[in-house]
PASEBA-1860 file (N, C-alpha, C; in nm, 3 decimals):
! residues 275
1> XXXXXXXX> -1.258/-3.293/0.604/-1.156/-3.188/0.620/-1.066/-3.223/0.737 ~ -0.937/-3.195/0.724/-0.843/-3.230/0.830/-0.863/-3.141/0.950 ~ -0.813/-3.186/1.062/-0.822/-3.111/1.187/-0.735/-2.989/1.182 ~ -0.780/-2.881/1.246/-0.699/-2.759/1.253/-0.631/-2.744/1.386 ~ -0.655/-2.838/1.478/-0.596/-2.828/1.610/-0.451/-2.868/1.612 ~ -0.377/-2.813/1.706/-0.237/-2.849/1.723/-0.228/-2.963/1.823 ~ -0.134/-3.056/1.796/-0.112/-3.167/1.888/0.008/-3.130/1.972 ~ -0.015/-3.052/2.078/0.096/-3.005/2.159/0.172/-2.897/2.086
9> XXXXXXXX> 0.291/-2.861/2.138/0.373/-2.761/2.071/0.327/-2.622/2.104 ~ 0.364/-2.527/2.021/0.335/-2.386/2.049/0.247/-2.326/1.941 ~ 0.130/-2.387/1.919/0.031/-2.327/1.832/0.076/-2.312/1.689 ~ 0.082/-2.187/1.644/0.112/-2.158/1.504/0.247/-2.214/1.462 ~ 0.349/-2.196/1.545/0.483/-2.244/1.508/0.482/-2.395/1.485 ~ 0.409/-2.467/1.570/0.404/-2.612/1.555/0.335/-2.651/1.424 ~ 0.233/-2.574/1.384/0.164/-2.604/1.259/0.254/-2.576/1.139 ~ 0.337/-2.472/1.148/0.432/-2.443/1.040/0.528/-2.560/1.021
17> XXXXXXXX> 0.578/-2.614/1.132/0.670/-2.728/1.123/0.600/-2.848/1.062 ~ 0.473/-2.866/1.093/0.400/-2.979/1.038/0.384/-2.966/0.887 ~ 0.366/-2.846/0.838/0.356/-2.825/0.693/0.491/-2.853/0.626 ~ 0.599/-2.808/0.687/0.732/-2.836/0.632/0.757/-2.986/0.627 ~ 0.719/-3.055/0.735/0.741/-3.199/0.738/0.653/-3.270/0.635 ~ 0.537/-3.214/0.605/0.449/-3.275/0.506/0.516/-3.286/0.370 ~ 0.599/-3.188/0.335/0.671/-3.195/0.208/0.763/-3.317/0.205 ~ 0.831/-3.346/0.316/0.922/-3.461/0.319/0.844/-3.591/0.318
25> XXXXXXXX> 0.725/-3.592/0.377/0.645/-3.714/0.379/0.587/-3.745/0.242 ~ 0.549/-3.642/0.169/0.486/-3.662/0.039/0.588/-3.690/-0.071 ~ 0.709/-3.636/-0.055/0.807/-3.651/-0.162/0.764/-3.575/-0.285 ~ 0.825/-3.604/-0.399/0.788/-3.534/-0.520/0.835/-3.390/-0.520 ~ 0.804/-3.318/-0.627/0.855/-3.183/-0.643/0.765/-3.078/-0.580 ~ 0.636/-3.080/-0.612/0.545/-2.973/-0.569/0.410/-3.032/-0.532 ~ 0.339/-2.961/-0.441/0.210/-3.010/-0.392/0.116/-2.893/-0.369 ~ -0.014/-2.920/-0.375/-0.115/-2.821/-0.347/-0.149/-2.815/-0.200
33> XXXXXXXX> -0.218/-2.709/-0.157/-0.254/-2.695/-0.016/-0.337/-2.812/0.037 ~ -0.423/-2.870/-0.048/-0.507/-2.980/-0.001/-0.426/-3.102/0.039 ~ -0.332/-3.143/-0.048/-0.249/-3.260/-0.017/-0.162/-3.234/0.105 ~ -0.109/-3.113/0.117/-0.027/-3.079/0.233/-0.111/-3.077/0.360 ~ -0.234/-3.027/0.350/-0.321/-3.023/0.466/-0.352/-3.163/0.518 ~ -0.378/-3.256/0.426/-0.407/-3.393/0.470/-0.284/-3.456/0.535 ~ -0.165/-3.434/0.477/-0.043/-3.492/0.534/-0.010/-3.431/0.669 ~ -0.040/-3.301/0.686/-0.008/-3.232/0.811/-0.120/-3.240/0.913
41> XXXXXXXX> -0.236/-3.296/0.873/-0.354/-3.304/0.959/-0.398/-3.164/1.004 ~ -0.408/-3.074/0.905/-0.454/-2.938/0.928/-0.561/-2.905/0.825 ~ -0.636/-2.797/0.846/-0.735/-2.760/0.747/-0.671/-2.680/0.634 ~ -0.737/-2.679/0.520/-0.681/-2.618/0.399/-0.648/-2.470/0.418 ~ -0.737/-2.397/0.485/-0.715/-2.253/0.499/-0.592/-2.223/0.584 ~ -0.571/-2.304/0.688/-0.452/-2.283/0.772/-0.325/-2.308/0.691 ~ -0.323/-2.415/0.614/-0.206/-2.447/0.532/-0.183/-2.339/0.427 ~ -0.291/-2.291/0.367/-0.276/-2.187/0.264/-0.211/-2.062/0.323
49> XXXXXXXX> -0.254/-2.021/0.443/-0.194/-1.902/0.505/-0.046/-1.925/0.537 ~ -0.013/-2.045/0.584/0.127/-2.077/0.614/0.211/-2.073/0.486 ~ 0.157/-2.127/0.379/0.230/-2.127/0.252/0.253/-1.984/0.203 ~ 0.150/-1.900/0.211/0.165/-1.762/0.165/0.272/-1.688/0.244 ~ 0.271/-1.709/0.377/0.372/-1.644/0.460/0.511/-1.699/0.430 ~ 0.520/-1.830/0.408/0.649/-1.892/0.380/0.709/-1.852/0.248 ~ 0.625/-1.818/0.151/0.675/-1.771/0.021/0.759/-1.645/0.039 ~ 0.712/-1.554/0.125/0.783/-1.428/0.147/0.914/-1.450/0.223
57> XXXXXXXX> 0.926/-1.563/0.295/1.047/-1.592/0.372/1.144/-1.683/0.297 ~ 1.106/-1.725/0.177/1.192/-1.815/0.101/1.184/-1.959/0.142 ~ 1.092/-1.992/0.235/1.076/-2.131/0.278/1.004/-2.211/0.170 ~ 0.905/-2.149/0.104/0.829/-2.215/-0.002/0.835/-2.131/-0.129 ~ 0.815/-2.198/-0.242/0.811/-2.132/-0.372/0.679/-2.168/-0.439 ~ 0.608/-2.067/-0.489/0.481/-2.091/-0.557/0.507/-2.126/-0.703 ~ 0.452/-2.238/-0.747/0.460/-2.276/-0.887/0.323/-2.264/-0.952 ~ 0.314/-2.295/-1.079/0.188/-2.280/-1.150/0.079/-2.372/-1.098
65> XXXXXXXX> -0.046/-2.336/-1.125/-0.165/-2.417/-1.094/-0.177/-2.447/-0.944 ~ -0.142/-2.349/-0.860/-0.165/-2.363/-0.717/-0.075/-2.462/-0.647 ~ 0.041/-2.491/-0.702/0.134/-2.584/-0.640/0.248/-2.509/-0.572 ~ 0.303/-2.574/-0.469/0.414/-2.515/-0.394/0.523/-2.620/-0.377 ~ 0.646/-2.572/-0.369/0.760/-2.659/-0.339/0.845/-2.591/-0.233 ~ 0.936/-2.668/-0.173/1.027/-2.611/-0.075/1.123/-2.514/-0.142 ~ 1.150/-2.401/-0.078/1.239/-2.301/-0.133/1.383/-2.319/-0.089 ~ 1.467/-2.225/-0.126/1.611/-2.237/-0.100/1.646/-2.235/0.048
73> XXXXXXXX> 1.560/-2.177/0.130/1.590/-2.173/0.273/1.585/-2.311/0.336 ~ 1.505/-2.402/0.278/1.493/-2.537/0.335/1.623/-2.616/0.324 ~ 1.685/-2.626/0.205/1.813/-2.698/0.201/1.924/-2.628/0.278 ~ 1.914/-2.497/0.295/2.014/-2.428/0.377/2.007/-2.476/0.521 ~ 1.885/-2.500/0.571/1.870/-2.554/0.706/1.929/-2.694/0.715 ~ 1.902/-2.776/0.611/1.956/-2.910/0.610/2.108/-2.912/0.607 ~ 2.167/-2.826/0.525/2.312/-2.820/0.518/2.372/-2.774/0.650 ~ 2.304/-2.680/0.716/2.352/-2.633/0.846/2.349/-2.746/0.947
81> XXXXXXXX> 2.242/-2.828/0.943/2.233/-2.941/1.035/2.343/-3.043/1.007 ~ 2.366/-3.073/0.878/2.468/-3.171/0.843/2.608/-3.122/0.880 ~ 2.628/-2.990/0.879/2.759/-2.936/0.916/2.793/-2.967/1.061 ~ 2.691/-2.993/1.141/2.713/-3.025/1.282/2.685/-3.170/1.312 ~ 2.689/-3.254/1.207/2.674/-3.397/1.225/2.803/-3.456/1.280 ~ 2.808/-3.588/1.306/2.924/-3.646/1.374/3.057/-3.614/1.308 ~ 3.160/-3.598/1.391/3.294/-3.572/1.339/3.338/-3.688/1.252 ~ 3.405/-3.659/1.139/3.447/-3.766/1.049/3.533/-3.872/1.117
89> XXXXXXXX> 3.615/-3.830/1.214/3.703/-3.925/1.281/3.624/-4.033/1.355 ~ 3.514/-3.993/1.419/3.433/-4.088/1.494/3.367/-4.188/1.401 ~ 3.311/-4.138/1.289/3.246/-4.228/1.194/3.347/-4.321/1.129 ~ 3.465/-4.270/1.098/3.565/-4.354/1.033/3.613/-4.463/1.128 ~ 3.624/-4.432/1.257/3.666/-4.533/1.354/3.566/-4.649/1.356 ~ 3.437/-4.618/1.342/3.337/-4.724/1.337/3.352/-4.809/1.211 ~ 3.383/-4.747/1.099/3.403/-4.822/0.976/3.526/-4.913/0.986 ~ 3.633/-4.862/1.046/3.753/-4.944/1.062/3.724/-5.064/1.152
97> XXXXXXXX> 3.647/-5.041/1.258/3.611/-5.152/1.347/3.525/-5.254/1.273 ~ 3.436/-5.206/1.186/3.352/-5.296/1.107/3.437/-5.379/1.011 ~ 3.536/-5.316/0.950/3.625/-5.389/0.857/3.700/-5.499/0.931 ~ 3.749/-5.467/1.050/3.823/-5.568/1.126/3.731/-5.681/1.172 ~ 3.608/-5.647/1.210/3.516/-5.747/1.263/3.466/-5.843/1.155 ~ 3.459/-5.795/1.030/3.401/-5.877/0.923/3.502/-5.928/0.822 ~ 3.622/-5.867/0.820/3.720/-5.905/0.719/3.683/-5.858/0.579 ~ 3.589/-5.766/0.570/3.548/-5.714/0.440/3.588/-5.570/0.421
105> XXXXXXXX> 3.532/-5.507/0.318/3.553/-5.365/0.291/3.430/-5.291/0.339 ~ 3.449/-5.180/0.411/3.338/-5.108/0.473/3.322/-4.970/0.409 ~ 3.197/-4.933/0.382/3.167/-4.805/0.318/3.050/-4.737/0.389 ~ 3.052/-4.604/0.390/2.941/-4.525/0.442/2.887/-4.439/0.329 ~ 2.756/-4.452/0.303/2.689/-4.373/0.200/2.587/-4.281/0.266 ~ 2.571/-4.161/0.210/2.466/-4.071/0.253/2.373/-4.041/0.137 ~ 2.248/-4.017/0.168/2.149/-3.980/0.067/2.180/-3.841/0.017 ~ 2.190/-3.825/-0.114/2.220/-3.696/-0.176/2.105/-3.659/-0.270
113> XXXXXXXX> 2.014/-3.569/-0.228/1.894/-3.542/-0.307/1.913/-3.447/-0.423 ~ 2.022/-3.373/-0.428/2.038/-3.273/-0.533/2.060/-3.341/-0.667 ~ 1.985/-3.296/-0.767/1.996/-3.356/-0.899/1.926/-3.490/-0.907 ~ 1.826/-3.512/-0.821/1.758/-3.641/-0.817/1.816/-3.726/-0.707 ~ 1.732/-3.800/-0.637/1.778/-3.878/-0.523/1.881/-3.982/-0.565 ~ 1.995/-3.983/-0.500/2.099/-4.082/-0.524/2.183/-4.094/-0.398 ~ 2.279/-4.182/-0.399/2.366/-4.200/-0.283/2.507/-4.155/-0.317 ~ 2.580/-4.118/-0.215/2.717/-4.073/-0.234/2.806/-4.133/-0.126
121> XXXXXXXX> 2.917/-4.193/-0.165/3.010/-4.249/-0.068/3.086/-4.136/0.000 ~ 3.075/-4.129/0.133/3.140/-4.022/0.207/3.260/-4.071/0.288 ~ 3.272/-4.203/0.307/3.387/-4.255/0.380/3.398/-4.404/0.353 ~ 3.517/-4.458/0.373/3.540/-4.601/0.351/3.657/-4.649/0.435 ~ 3.656/-4.778/0.464/3.768/-4.844/0.532/3.799/-4.969/0.450 ~ 3.904/-4.962/0.368/3.933/-5.070/0.274/4.073/-5.127/0.292 ~ 4.145/-5.079/0.393/4.280/-5.132/0.416/4.370/-5.106/0.297 ~ 4.439/-5.210/0.252/4.531/-5.197/0.138/4.467/-5.240/0.006
129> XXXXXXXX> 4.335/-5.256/0.005/4.267/-5.303/-0.116/4.275/-5.201/-0.228 ~ 4.279/-5.250/-0.349/4.277/-5.167/-0.468/4.133/-5.159/-0.518 ~ 4.073/-5.041/-0.513/3.932/-5.028/-0.547/3.903/-5.055/-0.694 ~ 4.005/-5.056/-0.777/3.980/-5.091/-0.917/3.937/-5.238/-0.929 ~ 3.970/-5.319/-0.826/3.924/-5.458/-0.826/3.772/-5.466/-0.820 ~ 3.710/-5.363/-0.764/3.565/-5.361/-0.751/3.497/-5.297/-0.871 ~ 3.575/-5.256/-0.968/3.517/-5.185/-1.080/3.483/-5.042/-1.047 ~ 3.543/-4.988/-0.941/3.513/-4.851/-0.899/3.597/-4.751/-0.978
137> XXXXXXXX> 3.576/-4.753/-1.108/3.637/-4.654/-1.196/3.562/-4.522/-1.181 ~ 3.619/-4.411/-1.228/3.546/-4.283/-1.220/3.406/-4.291/-1.281 ~ 3.391/-4.364/-1.393/3.259/-4.375/-1.455/3.164/-4.456/-1.367 ~ 3.213/-4.566/-1.308/3.128/-4.647/-1.223/3.084/-4.570/-1.099 ~ 3.173/-4.486/-1.045/3.139/-4.405/-0.928/3.023/-4.310/-0.960 ~ 3.018/-4.262/-1.083/2.913/-4.169/-1.123/2.785/-4.240/-1.168 ~ 2.787/-4.371/-1.179/2.668/-4.443/-1.226/2.623/-4.546/-1.123 ~ 2.693/-4.659/-1.117/2.654/-4.767/-1.027/2.654/-4.721/-0.882
145> XXXXXXXX> 2.762/-4.655/-0.838/2.774/-4.618/-0.698/2.681/-4.505/-0.659 ~ 2.620/-4.436/-0.755/2.522/-4.332/-0.723/2.380/-4.387/-0.717 ~ 2.356/-4.500/-0.780/2.220/-4.549/-0.796/2.161/-4.601/-0.665 ~ 2.034/-4.567/-0.641/1.963/-4.621/-0.526/1.892/-4.751/-0.558 ~ 1.884/-4.787/-0.685/1.816/-4.912/-0.721/1.913/-5.027/-0.739 ~ 2.042/-5.001/-0.728/2.143/-5.103/-0.748/2.229/-5.116/-0.623 ~ 2.248/-5.240/-0.577/2.335/-5.265/-0.464/2.262/-5.264/-0.332 ~ 2.315/-5.337/-0.236/2.254/-5.343/-0.104/2.251/-5.206/-0.038
153> XXXXXXXX> 2.357/-5.126/-0.057/2.362/-4.993/0.004/2.255/-4.902/-0.052 ~ 2.232/-4.909/-0.183/2.129/-4.826/-0.244/1.990/-4.869/-0.202 ~ 1.964/-5.000/-0.203/1.830/-5.048/-0.170/1.799/-5.032/-0.021 ~ 1.903/-5.035/0.065/1.882/-5.013/0.208/1.832/-4.872/0.235 ~ 1.868/-4.778/0.149/1.817/-4.641/0.159/1.681/-4.631/0.093 ~ 1.670/-4.684/-0.028/1.548/-4.672/-0.107/1.427/-4.730/-0.034 ~ 1.447/-4.836/0.043/1.336/-4.903/0.111/1.263/-4.812/0.207 ~ 1.330/-4.708/0.257/1.271/-4.622/0.359/1.237/-4.483/0.308
161> XXXXXXXX> 1.242/-4.463/0.177/1.204/-4.334/0.119/1.056/-4.335/0.083 ~ 0.993/-4.217/0.073/0.852/-4.211/0.034/0.829/-4.277/-0.102 ~ 0.707/-4.328/-0.123/0.676/-4.399/-0.247/0.695/-4.312/-0.370 ~ 0.669/-4.182/-0.357/0.686/-4.094/-0.473/0.832/-4.089/-0.517 ~ 0.923/-4.087/-0.421/1.066/-4.085/-0.455/1.108/-4.222/-0.507 ~ 1.054/-4.329/-0.449/1.084/-4.463/-0.501/1.043/-4.473/-0.647 ~ 0.927/-4.419/-0.681/0.881/-4.425/-0.819/0.975/-4.350/-0.913 ~ 1.024/-4.235/-0.868/1.118/-4.159/-0.949/1.247/-4.237/-0.973
169> XXXXXXXX> 1.294/-4.305/-0.868/1.417/-4.385/-0.881/1.394/-4.502/-0.976 ~ 1.279/-4.569/-0.964/1.251/-4.683/-1.050/1.232/-4.642/-1.196 ~ 1.198/-4.517/-1.220/1.184/-4.470/-1.358/1.319/-4.459/-1.429 ~ 1.427/-4.458/-1.351/1.560/-4.447/-1.411/1.610/-4.587/-1.450 ~ 1.686/-4.595/-1.557/1.735/-4.727/-1.600/1.845/-4.780/-1.508 ~ 1.861/-4.911/-1.509/1.972/-4.972/-1.438/2.101/-4.933/-1.510 ~ 2.201/-4.881/-1.440/2.326/-4.843/-1.506/2.387/-4.960/-1.583 ~ 2.437/-4.931/-1.702/2.495/-5.036/-1.786/2.614/-5.103/-1.718
177> XXXXXXXX> 2.681/-5.031/-1.628/2.799/-5.084/-1.561/2.765/-5.170/-1.439 ~ 2.636/-5.186/-1.408/2.597/-5.265/-1.290/2.640/-5.410/-1.305 ~ 2.652/-5.479/-1.192/2.693/-5.619/-1.192/2.582/-5.711/-1.241 ~ 2.614/-5.838/-1.262/2.516/-5.933/-1.317/2.399/-5.962/-1.223 ~ 2.413/-5.932/-1.095/2.305/-5.961/-1.001/2.209/-5.845/-0.978 ~ 2.228/-5.734/-1.048/2.140/-5.618/-1.028/1.996/-5.651/-1.066 ~ 1.901/-5.599/-0.991/1.759/-5.621/-1.020/1.719/-5.544/-1.145 ~ 1.685/-5.617/-1.250/1.640/-5.554/-1.374/1.489/-5.537/-1.376
185> XXXXXXXX> 1.419/-5.617/-1.298/1.273/-5.618/-1.295/1.223/-5.537/-1.176 ~ 1.136/-5.438/-1.200/1.088/-5.353/-1.092/1.005/-5.428/-0.990 ~ 0.931/-5.531/-1.032/0.850/-5.608/-0.938/0.939/-5.678/-0.836 ~ 1.046/-5.740/-0.883/1.140/-5.806/-0.791/1.212/-5.704/-0.703 ~ 1.242/-5.589/-0.759/1.309/-5.485/-0.682/1.219/-5.438/-0.567 ~ 1.091/-5.412/-0.597/0.999/-5.367/-0.493/0.980/-5.474/-0.386 ~ 0.978/-5.601/-0.428/0.967/-5.710/-0.331/1.089/-5.713/-0.239 ~ 1.206/-5.681/-0.294/1.327/-5.678/-0.212/1.319/-5.567/-0.108
193> XXXXXXXX> 1.254/-5.455/-0.142/1.239/-5.346/-0.046/1.149/-5.387/0.070 ~ 1.046/-5.467/0.041/0.960/-5.519/0.148/1.042/-5.605/0.244 ~ 1.131/-5.689/0.188/1.213/-5.776/0.273/1.308/-5.693/0.359 ~ 1.362/-5.587/0.303/1.455/-5.502/0.378/1.383/-5.439/0.497 ~ 1.263/-5.387/0.474/1.187/-5.325/0.584/1.149/-5.429/0.690 ~ 1.125/-5.552/0.647/1.085/-5.657/0.741/1.199/-5.700/0.832 ~ 1.321/-5.708/0.777/1.433/-5.760/0.856/1.535/-5.654/0.896 ~ 1.531/-5.535/0.833/1.617/-5.426/0.875/1.753/-5.420/0.809
201> XXXXXXXX> 1.780/-5.506/0.713/1.908/-5.502/0.642/1.887/-5.552/0.499 ~ 1.989/-5.529/0.415/1.982/-5.569/0.274/2.101/-5.656/0.238 ~ 2.076/-5.756/0.155/2.183/-5.841/0.103/2.190/-5.822/-0.048 ~ 2.309/-5.818/-0.102/2.328/-5.802/-0.246/2.424/-5.906/-0.298 ~ 2.391/-5.965/-0.412/2.475/-6.068/-0.473/2.518/-6.021/-0.611 ~ 2.642/-5.974/-0.619/2.702/-5.929/-0.744/2.618/-5.821/-0.812 ~ 2.560/-5.732/-0.734/2.478/-5.625/-0.792/2.563/-5.512/-0.848 ~ 2.666/-5.473/-0.774/2.748/-5.359/-0.816/2.870/-5.402/-0.896
209> XXXXXXXX> 2.922/-5.519/-0.866/3.041/-5.567/-0.935/3.042/-5.719/-0.934 ~ 3.083/-5.778/-1.043/3.091/-5.924/-1.052/3.190/-5.977/-0.950 ~ 3.150/-6.083/-0.880/3.240/-6.148/-0.785/3.237/-6.091/-0.645 ~ 3.149/-5.991/-0.618/3.144/-5.930/-0.486/3.002/-5.932/-0.432 ~ 2.985/-5.980/-0.308/2.856/-5.979/-0.241/2.857/-5.875/-0.130 ~ 2.736/-5.835/-0.085/2.726/-5.720/0.004/2.623/-5.744/0.115 ~ 2.642/-5.669/0.222/2.543/-5.659/0.329/2.539/-5.513/0.373 ~ 2.418/-5.456/0.382/2.404/-5.315/0.417/2.289/-5.296/0.513
217> XXXXXXXX> 2.296/-5.189/0.593/2.187/-5.153/0.683/2.166/-5.003/0.676 ~ 2.041/-4.957/0.690/2.014/-4.813/0.683/2.065/-4.739/0.804 ~ 2.107/-4.616/0.784/2.146/-4.527/0.892/2.038/-4.420/0.903 ~ 1.973/-4.413/1.017/1.862/-4.319/1.035/1.893/-4.220/1.146 ~ 1.845/-4.099/1.127/1.852/-3.996/1.230/1.710/-3.947/1.255 ~ 1.665/-3.958/1.380/1.531/-3.911/1.418/1.423/-3.967/1.327 ~ 1.436/-4.095/1.293/1.333/-4.162/1.216/1.341/-4.142/1.066 ~ 1.435/-4.065/1.017/1.451/-4.042/0.873/1.576/-4.113/0.824
225> XXXXXXXX> 1.568/-4.179/0.710/1.684/-4.246/0.656/1.779/-4.142/0.598 ~ 1.904/-4.148/0.639/2.006/-4.053/0.593/2.110/-4.120/0.504 ~ 2.124/-4.252/0.515/2.226/-4.320/0.436/2.227/-4.468/0.470 ~ 2.341/-4.531/0.447/2.355/-4.673/0.477/2.501/-4.707/0.497 ~ 2.525/-4.814/0.571/2.660/-4.866/0.590/2.667/-5.001/0.522 ~ 2.780/-5.029/0.457/2.792/-5.146/0.370/2.920/-5.222/0.397 ~ 2.911/-5.354/0.389/3.029/-5.441/0.387/3.028/-5.520/0.257 ~ 3.141/-5.523/0.187/3.157/-5.603/0.065/3.264/-5.709/0.088
233> XXXXXXXX> 3.237/-5.831/0.039/3.336/-5.937/0.047/3.331/-6.017/-0.083 ~ 3.443/-6.078/-0.122/3.442/-6.160/-0.244/3.338/-6.271/-0.236 ~ 3.278/-6.302/-0.349/3.171/-6.402/-0.354/3.218/-6.537/-0.305 ~ 3.341/-6.577/-0.338/3.389/-6.708/-0.299/3.407/-6.719/-0.148 ~ 3.419/-6.604/-0.079/3.432/-6.604/0.067/3.297/-6.590/0.134 ~ 3.206/-6.510/0.075/3.077/-6.483/0.135/2.964/-6.518/0.037 ~ 2.954/-6.649/0.006/2.843/-6.694/-0.079/2.711/-6.670/-0.009 ~ 2.706/-6.705/0.120/2.592/-6.672/0.205/2.641/-6.582/0.317
241> XXXXXXXX> 2.569/-6.475/0.342/2.614/-6.380/0.443/2.593/-6.438/0.582 ~ 2.698/-6.454/0.661/2.682/-6.511/0.795/2.616/-6.413/0.891 ~ 2.556/-6.468/0.996/2.487/-6.386/1.095/2.583/-6.287/1.160 ~ 2.708/-6.328/1.179/2.805/-6.239/1.243/2.827/-6.112/1.162 ~ 2.830/-6.124/1.029/2.848/-6.005/0.944/2.723/-5.918/0.951 ~ 2.605/-5.979/0.942/2.481/-5.903/0.948/2.472/-5.826/1.080 ~ 2.503/-5.893/1.191/2.495/-5.827/1.321/2.595/-5.713/1.332 ~ 2.716/-5.731/1.278/2.817/-5.626/1.283/2.773/-5.504/1.203
249> XXXXXXXX> 2.715/-5.528/1.085/2.668/-5.417/1.002/2.554/-5.343/1.072 ~ 2.460/-5.417/1.130/2.348/-5.354/1.199/2.396/-5.274/1.320 ~ 2.493/-5.326/1.395/2.545/-5.252/1.510/2.612/-5.123/1.467 ~ 2.688/-5.132/1.357/2.756/-5.011/1.310/2.657/-4.906/1.264 ~ 2.550/-4.949/1.194/2.447/-4.854/1.152/2.382/-4.788/1.275 ~ 2.357/-4.868/1.379/2.298/-4.813/1.501/2.394/-4.717/1.570 ~ 2.523/-4.751/1.571/2.622/-4.663/1.633/2.634/-4.532/1.557 ~ 2.628/-4.537/1.425/2.632/-4.415/1.345/2.509/-4.329/1.370
257> XXXXXXXX> 2.394/-4.393/1.389/2.273/-4.319/1.422/2.287/-4.252/1.559 ~ 2.348/-4.323/1.655/2.372/-4.264/1.787/2.462/-4.141/1.777 ~ 2.565/-4.150/1.693/2.654/-4.036/1.674/2.578/-3.918/1.615 ~ 2.488/-3.948/1.521/2.409/-3.841/1.460/2.319/-3.771/1.560 ~ 2.280/-3.842/1.665/2.198/-3.782/1.770/2.282/-3.728/1.885 ~ 2.414/-3.733/1.868/2.501/-3.683/1.973/2.523/-3.783/2.084 ~ 2.503/-3.912/2.054/2.517/-4.017/2.154/2.662/-4.044/2.188 ~ 2.686/-4.127/2.291/2.822/-4.155/2.337/2.897/-4.248/2.244
265> XXXXXXXX> 3.028/-4.236/2.244/3.116/-4.328/2.172/3.232/-4.361/2.262 ~ 3.308/-4.461/2.223/3.424/-4.501/2.303/3.532/-4.395/2.300 ~ 3.639/-4.410/2.377/3.744/-4.309/2.387/3.817/-4.285/2.257 ~ 3.816/-4.383/2.167/3.883/-4.363/2.038/3.783/-4.334/1.928 ~ 3.659/-4.298/1.968/3.555/-4.271/1.869/3.477/-4.394/1.832 ~ 3.515/-4.509/1.888/3.451/-4.636/1.851/3.361/-4.681/1.965 ~ 3.240/-4.724/1.932/3.148/-4.775/2.033/3.203/-4.903/2.093 ~ 3.192/-4.916/2.224/3.252/-5.030/2.293/3.191/-5.164/2.250
273> XXX> 3.068/-5.160/2.191/3.004/-5.286/2.151/3.076/-5.352/2.036 ~ 3.158/-5.277/1.963/3.230/-5.335/1.850/3.366/-5.392/1.894 ~ 3.398/-5.384/2.021/3.528/-5.431/2.066/3.521/-5.573/2.116
END
């Protein structure tokens, strides 16, 4: 049986937070008190009481066969937090600096869990480029660009999600509009996630669009993956991704994480390390 003691904090309140965090650690839709107790390192009876109280507050929802899921109050907290995330101008300045430093096209994706885990492009720095060259038609935006299993940006996020969510993503087919380099085999895809976690960045070769290679790094806030930053360049220019591009992408991801924590930025919204 798991421990019922609190590790610091303020007793009951700290245990409630641990149960809420257990849902994010386990992934999936719904869980029983036993699984939540093990993830939260609490005893079953304590977790059961917290769940019962949370049902009345809208934090948890009781489903059939003794299972519980997060209720509507949980995403409301998340949306409130995101509303106070970094100003768009500061994040865009970092993307523009990344575009200048690498000579590529820069994109910022955030994890969008509603309707199944996927990614959503929230900002870009592409200069005078025509995005139709990348195959970014309205249909492709709704398929390839949403997928977490396709592209360096998607896999840079997927590598740091719980295994249950990874399994859900792998159960979905590769979009028909994906590029010729997309991972069709789940074994190779999972191996690529191991490499991403080992080195901290992802490389993609014609995964999203023919003729374009990619480099991406995860953007994390307080230890949780929130999205990824991506650079795309034509294959004939970036057959092998140079160290300078990888380092620039990793610095930008770190700078975006600093902004998410309220860290300092340069006077124009750009971190001085990119100058």
